C-alpha positions, 0 to 999 in steps of 0.5 A: 528453498524452504523459509519459514514465514516471519511472525508478522507475515504469518499473521497477514496470511491468516488474518484475511477472510472472504470480505477483507482480502489482505493485498496491496493493489496498484493501478498504473495508467500508461500511454499506449505506444504507437505499436502497442504494448503486447501481452508478450512484451509485458510477460517478458518484462515481468519474467526478467525481473522475477530474480529480484523478487524471488518470493513471487515464485514461491507459495505458502505451505502450512505445517500440520497441526499448526506446530509452526508457522507456515513456510515459503517453498518454490512453486515447481509448477510455477506458470507465469501466464497464470499470474500475468493476465489480459483483460479488456474494456469495451473500446473505447473504455471509460475511466468509470468502466476501468474503476468498476473492473478494478473494484471487481478484481480487488474483491477476489481473494488470491489463490493460496495454493499458488504464489500470492500475486496477480497482474492484469494488462487492461486494454481498450481504455479510451484516449490511447491508454492502457492500464496495468493492475497488480495485486500482491498479498500483504504477506508477500511484501515486507519492504526490506527483503521482499519488494512489491512487483510494481517496484521492480518492473518500472524503469527511469528510461524508456529503454529497459536495462539489460538483464542476464539470462534467468536460470531458475531451478526450483528446489524440491518441495518438502512433503507434510512429513518433512515439514512436521519433522522440521517443526518438531526439531525447532521445538526441541532445539528452541521451545521458548522461541517457538512458543513466542513465534506461535503467539506473537505477531511482532513486526520485523524491524531490520534495516538494509544494513542488517542493524536493528531499528531503535526498538526503544523508540518504536516501543514508545511510539507503539505505546503512545498509539495504543494509549489513544484508545478506541476511535470515535463512532463513525459511519466509516465503521460497519460490517464490510461486504465482499464487494468494492467500489473504487474511485480516483482523484488527482491534483497538481503537487505545486498546489499543495506546495504553495499551501505548505509554503504559505503556512510553513507546514508539510505537504503531508499535513496539507494532504490530511487537511484536504481529506479532512475537509472532504470527509466533513462535507461527505458526513454533512451530505449524509445528514450525520451530526457534525459538531465543532469537536467531531473528529475522524481518526486516521491511521496515517503511517509516516514514511521515514528514513533510517538515520544516516540511510538516505539512499538505497542502491538496490531493489533487495534493500530497505528503502525506508522505515514506516512509523505508525501515526494516529491523527484525529482529523478535525472534521467538525472545524469549519475553517480550513486553515484552522483544520490545517493548523491542528493537523500540522501541530499533531504531526509536529509532535510526532517524534520521528517527524524530523526525518519524514519523507514527504512529497518534497523529497525524491527518494533515490531508489532503483525502480518505483518505490510507492507500491512497496511503501504503501505495502509497508504502511498497510503492514504498520496499520494492521499491527494495531486493532482496527478499533483504534482508528476509523480509516487508513490513509497512506501517503508516499513519495514517488519519482518526480520525473517520467517513469516507464513500464516495459518501455511504455510511459507511466502517466498515472499511479494509484494505490488500491489499499485494502479495507480492514476489519469493519472499515469501509474506506481506505485512501492511498495517496501517491506523489509522482511526476508533479502530481498527487494521485488519490486511490479511493477504495470503499465498500460497495454497500456501505459507501454507495456514494464514494464517487462524491469524494473526488469532487469533495477533495477538489473543493477542500483543496480549493478552499485552502488555496483560496485562503492561502492567497 
């Protein structure tokens, strides 16, 4: 089946370059079962779920002369073993070695001549663990009609549900002449629409009920965001190289909840305040000037429910909206409680804050929502100029009970967000089973000291915890 890329998907497809590949990544740490998790079992699990995400068997074809947006076409040579791969650490592999591997894999662009995703089963990890790293192109995941693969391979029970036999017959792939004729036909029947399609990168905004989202509210939010102007100067903004560093941190969700209850704010506010505290100490460790009014501006997209849509019944439906939110993190403020208060005030002023999905809320979803929600947050962020903010922070809720992948316990879940143009740091925060997991992706050259951030996040959280007692 031939489907034209939406304007936003086409912009993601063309936006990347060799130093800023546009993907959404996810790292899952699993408890190794007694009899292991074989590559064949993972392969079979993924293959069973592909009917839920049909785009994962499609590739992108460009139209000659750029007369129309590219199209999705079935990959008649689809080979699942190309996309689901094996890797291994020298046993017993350390977390540091795993993070180095993720950084290397994340540095590589996806092959645009094939379906735009990869999955790696990483064996040899110490403490009787396995890892699965997935990477999907941003054009592939819109959160509405197309979900991230990590979303659909997760189960709420150890025994995976039964799936019917998948009989997939790929459609015939059109040749260049047919694509060109189709594009010319669209120009003839709707020239105005085609001009708009070529020039525009508007966001797709259709909910799972098929109704348009309140475009007036969206337009107002975008206008307010654009009006904020250029972000302050920061060492977080410089040329991005082709190489990455990846690090992680984690903390009990209850710690954040206690601070939230003490100061009558939101868990998301506490997360942003902890990141602000860590960035403050990181800047000072570098000898950067940090005055009382110094700020770092973050794009922190907010996951919100569409009105009266607090449930989703299937993997092919919209699970949430994501609203743009620029917040100036007060890294110049030395008092952690004042930092939290300032961030909470900014969040409260956000028009859609009343319907926020935060870590207190369990989203009723089939599968595991965070990979898709992170992708939606990245999608929102890239619709704005990177000059308007210093770094991207996505924070999304996940199931607060045990999940399984291919019948194997999911222990930890980390986002691996992409770096945007001239931004050398991105942080993805995932709430899962009583813990917050921080995935920290950074440029290898510009942030050689990124391994400091996990301990600085811990220090910032301890500061707030002590103040809340």
